[in-house]
N, C-alpha and C positions, 0 to 999 in steps of 0.2 A: 086754205087747201091744207092741210098738213100732211109733211112730207113725213116717213124716217129714211134716218140716217145707214142703219146697220137693218141687217136680218133680210128676208124672203122679197119685202116689198123696199129696200133701202135704196136710196141713190147715190148714198154716199157724199162726199164736198162738192157742192153745184158750183160749176164755173160762168155757166150761162144758161139761159132759158128761149126758147122762142117761142110764140105762142103764133102759129097757125091760123087756128081757131077754138071754142071752147073745148071741141069734141079732140084736139090734137094739139097740144101741147109737149115741145120738144125739151129735155132737159141732159145737156153736157155735162157729165162729174168735170173735178179736175184732173182729177188723174186718166181713167183710166180711157180707153180707146169705144168706147161705148156711150150711146142713146139709148135713153128713156121718152117714152111716149103715155102722158097719161092725159088726163081726162079734168074738167070740174066739179065731176059728179063723185070723184074719187075712185070708179068700175072701172075703166080702162089702167092697166100698165102694163107694158112691153118695153124689151128692152130687145137691145140690138148693138152683137159686138161687131166693129167692122175692122180694118187692116187699113192702118194709116202707108200712105206712100212711105218709102226707103228714104232716109233722110230728112222728111219732113216733120211738120206738128198737125198734132191732131185737128179736125175743125175748129179756127178761130171765130169765135160768134162775140158782137159788140153790139150795143145800142148806142154807144159814147163815144171815145175817144177814137179816131178811127174807125167809123162805123163800118160795118161789114153783116149784115145781117144774112141767114143764109135763104136761098132758093128753093121750095119745093116744085118738081116738076117729071111728068112722065115715071112716073114711082122713085125719082133720085130727088136725094139734096143734095145740091151745090154750095158747096163752103169755100170761104177763102182760107189758102193755108200758107204757111213763112219756110223757108230753108233751113234747117237746124245747124248749117255751118257758122265758121268763123267768117263773120262778115269782112271784120278789119283785114283779114289776107286775100281776099277776094278782089279778082280782078274785074273790070266791065266788061269782058267776054265770058269770063264763069258768069257773074251773075245774069247777065242775059239769057242763060241756059236754065234757069229756076225758074220753075212754075209756081204761083201762085191762086192757084182754086183745084180743087177736085173735088168731084162727084160721089157720092156713097148710094150703092142700089138699098132702099129701105126692105128687098126681101131678103137678101143673103149678105147684105154688108161686104159685097165688093168695092173695092172704088178705083175711082179711075183719073189719071190727073189730065188738067183740059189743056187746052194749045193756047194758054195764055201765060205771057212768061215776063219777067220784068223787060222794058224799055229797051232797047239793044246800046243806046246811048247815054244809060244814066248816069252813069260814072264817070263817062268820055273825057267832061272835064275837072274830074275830081271826086271825092267820096262823099255824098250827101244820104240824110237819112233815109234809111230802107223801107221805112212804116207805108201804108197806103191802106184806101179806103173802097170800098166797092157797094156798087147798088145797082140791086136789076130791076127792070120793066118785064114784060109779057115780050118785049120786040129783042131787048138790050139787054147786055151785063157792061156796066161804067166804073172804069179805074180812074182812081187820082190820086198820085203819086205826092209826097211830101216835098218834094223838090223838084218838081215839073210842070208848065205851065201847060203842056198839054193834057190832055184827059183821052184814056185810052177803052175801045168799047169792039165789042163783038156782035154781031147780029143775031148770033146763037151760041149755046153755051159752048158745044163744037166746033165754032169757026176760032180761027186766029183773030187778034186784034189788031182792030186800025186804030188812029190815031188823028185827031181834032186840037186845034189849037185853040186856048181856052184861059187867054190872060186875066188875071184880076186888074182892072183899071189903075188899084190902088198898089200896085207893086211899084218899086223905085228902087233903081239897080240891079244888078247880075245875083239869082240866086248864088247862095253863098255854099260851100263847104264845110264840112265838119271840119275842124282844127284839129289834127292829127298828131301832133307836138307841142309842149308845150304842158301847163298843169291842168289838171283833170275841169278844174274850174271854167275853161274857157271852152270846153264840151259843152259843160252848164250852159253858160251864156250861150250859146250858138241857139241850141234847144229852144231858152226862155226866146230870144229878142231876133232872131233872123226868118225874114220872111219866110213862110211857108203854104200850103196849104192842111185843111183838114179832111176831114169827113165829106163827104159826099150823099147826098141823102135823095131818094125817090120820092115823089107824090102822087102816088095813083089818082087822086081825087083830082087835079088839075095838071094831070100828069106833063108834068116837069122835074126839075132838077133841083134841088139846092148845093151849091158847092161854099166851102168856108174858106176862108182867107185869112192869112194873120200877119201883117204889114208888121217889119220891120222896127221895133222899138229900140229907146236907145236906155239903156240899162246904168244906175248908179251903179260905182262900186261892191256897196253896202246890200244892193239888191236881193231880196227872197226870192232866189232862182226856181226853187219849188212850187211857192206860193202862184209867181207869175206864170208859170206853165199851166195849173191848173184852175189859174183865174186871168185871164189873156185881161192885158191891156187896152189890144184894140184888134176887129176881126172886123170881116166881111164876110156878107151872104150876098152871093152869086148866085143868078137865078138862069138857068137856061132850060130852053123847049124841049122838043120831045129829038126833034134831030140836033140838040146837043149845041144848040145857037146860043150867044151869050145875050140874054130881052132884058136884063137889070142887075144891078148892085147896090146896099146900101151898107154904106161904112158906121160901125160902132166903136167910136173912137174916143180916149178917155174913159174906157170903160170901168165903171165899179155897179155896173146893175144885174149883167147876165152873165149866163155859164152856159158858153155855148156848145161844149160837150153831152151837154144834157139836154137833149133834144129831142122832142117828137113829132110825128106828123097826125095829124085829125080831118075830120071833114071839112071842119073851118079853116083851116090854116095848120100853118107851122106854129109848136109852140115849145118855148126856148125858159128854160128852168131863171129865176130871178134871185136863186139862194147865194145870191155874193155876201161875202161877211161884210162887204161896206155899201150893200143895199140896206138904206134904212125900212124898206118894207119885207126884209128878210126873216124869216121867223125858222128859228132851229126845228121847230117841234112840228115843221110842214115840208111837204115839198111843194113849192107856186111855181105857175108858170102864166108868163103871158104869150098872146096870140096874138100871131103875125100875118095880118090876113093880103094878099096879092090883088090889087085892084086888077 
């Protein structure tokens, strides 16, 4: 499915792609506040300019780290966003007023912030990483924040968020805050070694959610922090039912096999990449995944 960069049917530099179905593939360019919609036959090509709410990022689409896939419903696209301000100077009260999602009318490009905000106590005890993941089913939008045992959900896109405690059983101690003083390496070690939550994924075939958790790991002085962030040494997968009750959790400790940021859901179960550099089965010329089934 060749795409042009420039010209009448040019899409520019691509930031993200979302496949609703083979007749509706949404392309999000890197810079422009625009959406292209194409099909696999190469016939459909439409573009829609939309107005990003002031002070916020364009629609943030990701299927990997902090997964945030959009949802299309009632002629609107619902997507994650982040405030563009300086988080380091923001108070807990200010953070709690920032929206985390908006809708785009697919006919005219009008946008509407959703009544979904950062938790009102997220920074009560100190600054934690502001990233989060969102997954949506027909009945719920569910948010999982980096440094919060709670998960947040709404029963409709336009209703306020509620919260429910969903802690990992592999959490030891308290959730750490970002070291705001000292060398920058201290912050690097926070992102590489502190306990936190990652993506939350909805499995429409089994009507469950997968929440990824990363336990605290001890780091050597000379540890390659970038590599540890990319290929975590330890993680678990929590399984939550449709009512967000925890029904299971599996730990992958001393991980040298999987890349938990590279995952997708299929009819048979959850697929996770085995393209870890220390995995003897890793073949650099291929994307390879292992299937995990729920019994």
